[in-house]
C-alpha positions, -999 to 999 in steps of 0.1 A, spaced: -421 -609 -706 -446 -595 -730 -482 -608 -731 -490 -624 -764 -504 -657 -778 -469 -673 -777 -465 -668 -740 -500 -680 -730 -504 -713 -712 -536 -721 -731 -520 -718 -765 -508 -752 -778 -497 -769 -810 -520 -798 -820 -509 -826 -843 -541 -837 -860 -547 -866 -883 -550 -843 -913 -534 -810 -923 -566 -792 -917 -568 -801 -880 -530 -796 -873 -518 -762 -859 -521 -739 -830 -552 -738 -809 -563 -716 -780 -581 -736 -754 -594 -704 -737 -615 -692 -766 -619 -722 -789 -654 -731 -777 -665 -695 -777 -653 -689 -813 -667 -722 -825 -702 -714 -810 -701 -681 -828 -692 -698 -861 -657 -682 -862 -635 -712 -856 -618 -709 -890 -610 -672 -883 -594 -681 -850 -573 -709 -866 -562 -686 -894 -551 -659 -870 -532 -683 -848 -513 -696 -879 -498 -662 -884 -466 -654 -865 -473 -617 -865 -507 -623 -849 -493 -646 -821 -465 -622 -813 -486 -591 -809 -490 -577 -774 -526 -587 -766 -549 -612 -751 -550 -647 -765 -578 -636 -789 -589 -602 -800 -611 -594 -830 -590 -576 -856 -602 -541 -863 
């Protein structure tokens, strides 16, 4: 099994009360990204199938 966001135990789908807080979240790096002011970047990446399916750690900055 390849390593990517879709196979990680800390990636989960969250049903929020609003569309803006519904979607995939990564519990491993959420707080770290939020503290760095990059939470929206993380959520935008996790919404993309191509990003979640890439062989990589749960979160990597895009080059």
